[in-house]
N, C-alpha and C positions, 0 to 999 in steps of 0.2 A: 339057321336064320330065324325061324319062328320063335324058338326059345329066347333068342336075344331080344326080339321085338317085344315079346311078352314081359321079359324082365325090365326092359326100358319103360314100358307103359306102366308097370307097377311102381316104378321109382319117380317118374315125372308127374308134374301137375297137368293131367290130361284136360281138366276143365279149363285151365288157363289157355292151353293150346286151342281148344274148341271155341272159346270166346273170340280169340284172334281170327281163327278160320271163318267164323260166322261173320265177323266184320268185313273181311276180305270178300267173302261170297256176295254179301249185299252190295258192296262197293262195285264189284265187277258187273252185277246185274243192272245197277243204276247207271253206270257208265255206258253199258250197252244201250240202254234206253236213250241216254243223251246222244250217243253216236248215231242212233237211228233217227231221232227226231230233230236234232240240231246240226250235227256235223256231217251227216251223210257218210260216216266212216266208223268202223269198229276199232280203229287203231288204239285209242286210249284204253278201251276195255281189254284189248289183247295185251297191251303192255302191262296193265295192272294185274292181269291174270298171271302172266309170266313172272313178274316181280314178286307177286304173292307166293307162288309156288317155290321160287328160288329162295325167298325169304324164309319160308317155312322149313325148307331143308337146312338152311344155315342156322336157324333157331335150334333145330335138333342137334346139329353139330356143336354149336356153342354151348348147349345145355350140358354136354358131356365134358366140357373143359373146366378147369379149375379157375374160378373167378379171381382167386389170389394171384395166379400166374398172369391173368389178363391185366390186372391192375399193376403188377410189378413190371410188365412189359411196356410201361408208359413211354420209354424212350423210342420204342419202335412205332407204336400207333400214333404217338404225339408228333413225331417227325413226319410221318406219312400224311396225317390229317392236316396239320398246320402248314406243312410244306406245299400242300395243294391250295390252302386258303390264301397264304401270303401273296402269291403272284397276282391274285385278283384284286388286291388292294391298290396295285399300281398299273396293271395292264387291263385296259378296257377294250373289248372287242378286237383283240389282237389275234390274227390268223397265223397259225404255224402248221401249214399243211392241212390235215384233216381236223385239227384241234383249234378251237377258238377259246382263248383265255379271257376271262372277265366278260363273258357273254351276258347281255341283258335280255333274259328270256322273255320278259313281258314288254320290251321296248321302253323300259323306265330307266331310272338311274340306279337300279339294283344290278350290280355287276358281279354277283356272287356265283355265277354258273360257269361251267365248262360245256362247250358244245363239241361232241365227237361224232363226226358224220352227221346223221340226222337225229342223234340222241343228245340229251342234256343231262348233266350231273352237277349236283350242288354239294361241294365238299364240306360245307358247314354241317351237314347231317352227320358225316363221319366224325367231324370235330366235336360234335355234341356228345357222342359216345365217349370219345377220348377225354373230354372235359369232365364228364360224370365219373369216370374211372379214376382219373388223377386227383380230382377233388375229394373223392371218397377215400382214397389212400392217404391224402394229406390230412384229412379230418381224423382218420383212425390213428395216425401217428401222433397227433396232439390231443388225443382223447382225454377229457377231464381238465385240459389246460387251454381250451379254446379262447377264453376271455383274457389271457395274458396279452399285454400290448403287442409284444413282438409277434406272437402267433396270430393274433387278430389282424395285424398289418399285413403279414404274408398271405393269409387267407383272403383278405380283401383284394390284394394285388392279383392273386390266383383267379379271383372271380371277375374283376373289372377288366383286366387286359384282354381276355378272349372276347368278352362282350364288346369292348371298344373296337377290336379288330373286325368283328362282324358288322359293326356300325359303319366303319370306314368302307366296307364293301358296298354299302348302300341298303343292306337288308336289316332295317331297324326292327322289324317284327321279330326276326330270329334273335337279334341282339337282346331284345327285351326278354325273350324266353330264356336265353343263356343267363341273364342277370337274375331272373326269377328262380331258375333252377339252383343257382349258387346260393341265393339268400335262403331258400327253403332248406337246402342241405346244411347250411351254416346254423340255422335255427335248430334243426333237428340234432345237430352235432353238439349242442350245448350252449349256444349263444345266450347271454344274459337277457332276461325279459326287459330290464331297464335299458340295455343297449338297443334292443329292438324298438322300444317306444321312442327313445331318443333319436335313433336313426330314421324312423318313419317321419317324426316331426321335422327333423332337419331336412329330409328329402322333400317334403311338401313345401315347407317355407322357402328352402333354397331354390326349388324348381320354379315356384311362383315369382320369386325375386328375379331369377335369371330371365324368365320370360318378360317380366316388366322392364328390366334394364336393357335386354337385348331381344326384342320381339322378332328380329330377323333370324334368330338361331334355328327356328323351324323353317323348313322349305315351304314355299307357298302352298303346294298341294297338301302337305302334312297339316298345316294350320287349317286349311279348308275342310279336311276330313274330320278334324275335331269339331269344327263349327257345324258340320253336317249332322253330327249326332245331337248337338244342342238345338239346332234350328233346321230340322229336315225339310220344312216346307218353304225355306227361303228360295225364291226364284233365282237369285244370283248364284246359288250353289247347285243348280239343277244338273249340271254335268257331273258334279261330285256325288250327289245323292242318288243318281239314277240307278246304279247297281243295287244299293242298299234298299231303295224304295221298291224295286222289283223283287228283291229277295223277301222283304217283309210281306209284300203282296202275295207272293207264291206260298209262303208259310200260312198266311191268313186264309187263303182260298182252298187249301188242301182238304178241309173238312175232316171227317172222321176216318175215312178209308182212302182218300186221295183221288186224283184224276185218272190213275192207272198208268202202269208202265207201258212204254211204246205208244202212248197216246199223244196225238198232236194237239190236244186241248189244254196242255199245261201252260202256266205263265212263263214267258221267256225271261230267263235271268242270264245276263252276260257272264261268260266264263263259269258256267254252272258246274263244270267238271272239276274245278279247282277249289278256290276258297269258299265258294257258295254252293257246294254240293249238298249241304244240309238243307238249304232252302228248296232246291229242286227235289230232294228226297221227300221233304215234308209235303210238297205239292203233289207228287205222284203217289205217295204211300199214305198220306194223311197223318192225322194225329197219332194213330196207332203205330204206324211205321216209324215216325219220328221218336215216339216214346220208346219203342223197342231199341232203336239205335242209341238213345241216351242211356238206357238201362245197360246195354252191352258195354258201352264205354265206362259207365260208372262201376260196373262189376270188374272190369279190367283194372281200373284205378285202385279199387279196394283190394283186389287180390294181389296186386303188385305191392301195395303197402303192407298187407298182411304177411306176405313172404318176408319182407324186411324186418317186421316186428318180431317174427318167430325165429329169426336168425340170431344165434348167440354171439356171433362174431360182428364186431363193429364195422369192419369193411363191407361185409355183405349187407348189413342193415343200411349203411350209407349209400351203397350202390342202388338198392331198391328204392330208397327215398328219392334219389336223384331221378331215376326213371319214372317213378310216380309223379314227381313234379313236372317233368317234361310232358307226360301224357295229360295230366290234369290242366296245366296252364294252356296248352295248345287247344284242348277241348273248350275251355272257358272262353278264351280269346276268340276262337273261330266262331263258336255259336253266338257269342256276344255281338260279333260283326254281323252275322246273319239276322239277328233279332233287332239290329239297329240301336243297340245300347252301348256299343264300343266302336271306335273308328276303324276303318279298314286299314290294316297294317300288314297284310300278306302272310298270315299264319294259316297253315293248312289244317284240316281235320284228320287226326291220325287214323291210318288204315283206310280211310274213305276217299280223301282227295286224290285225284290222279297224280301220279308221279312215281316213277320206278325207283329212284334213289331214296326217296323218303320212306317208301314202303319197305324196301330191303333193310334200311338202317333201323326202322322200327322193329322189324323182326329180329335183328341182331340184339336189340335191347331185350326183347322177349326171351331170347336164348340165354342171356346173362341172368335174367331173373329166374329162369328155370334152373340154371346152374346153382344159384344161391339156394333155391328150394331143395334141390337134390342133395347138395352137400349138407344142408340142415338135417334132412331126414336120415342121411347116412350117419351123421354124428350122433343122432338120437338112438339109432339102432345099435351103434357101437357102445354107447353108454349103457343101454339096457343089457347088452351081453356081458359087460363088465360087472354090472350089479347082479 
């Protein structure tokens, strides 16, 4: 048993695993503080701890799998993931015994959840992993020929259709993350710089024209959330800006070392355990604690990208780029929401925000990155033995 563990630890990226474990440990402690000071219950911290331990075990299991086989198994995970997503496009709060399909967890128009007993599950998180694997496989198959019109059209459909499906669910934040992941992977896969520039220009001009011609395309609360970033002091938007204003106040009053965990003196932030956990964290742990969290997340992003760049295989590189994009985009969007520079669109902070399904799925991504790294090191050792 111990020889197997030692051999595994020599092959795996232990630093990467420790970074993830450190993020989870801080998350559980902060959620414990929120539970004691706001909720009167440690339920969210308990769920986070169980999900993190389960996720860590699954990461170890997936790290020993062949990522090539995972990508080629796209009919299996694709059918499972999107088979769970598709019913939520049409069924909203439909009860079938213990299961509620299309559950709106926040009482909004976001019907992207399943409720099973007292627990909730968001299938878009599983679909995100399947999306990264299938797009990575697609890109590796057209390597060097991405800019051919037929290939580019098929890749565009591959990216847009999943994002559109998530949008129909009502989860526009996750839909934007899907779109961002796809575009980053496409660019890393060899998309022409001219096409990137042209696409960005067309997107900005087309988006502005669409809003001008059809201002009602955005839901009322969505338009108000954008205005809330531009005019946060507008009294007419007080109900929309309340959470972000409280979040900005919590970050600003944290000082160097914060108000302290389990202290009742913190600034109250609505739903601090979810999208605004960074604001609460900055308030109780201060600038030093917030900086430590940012460094941990930045190190995770860099190490994910480094694993991909070191991989000699296009598929492994594409997978790591996709997981890097998911991590990086969610961090930027979430922290931007907390700092009041981006509108609130319901994007969680990886590893930190409460949510069992999102934590487990994030650890599955970690396992796949570890698999790429382990296969890369094995290939290098085999090459050295041959030489």
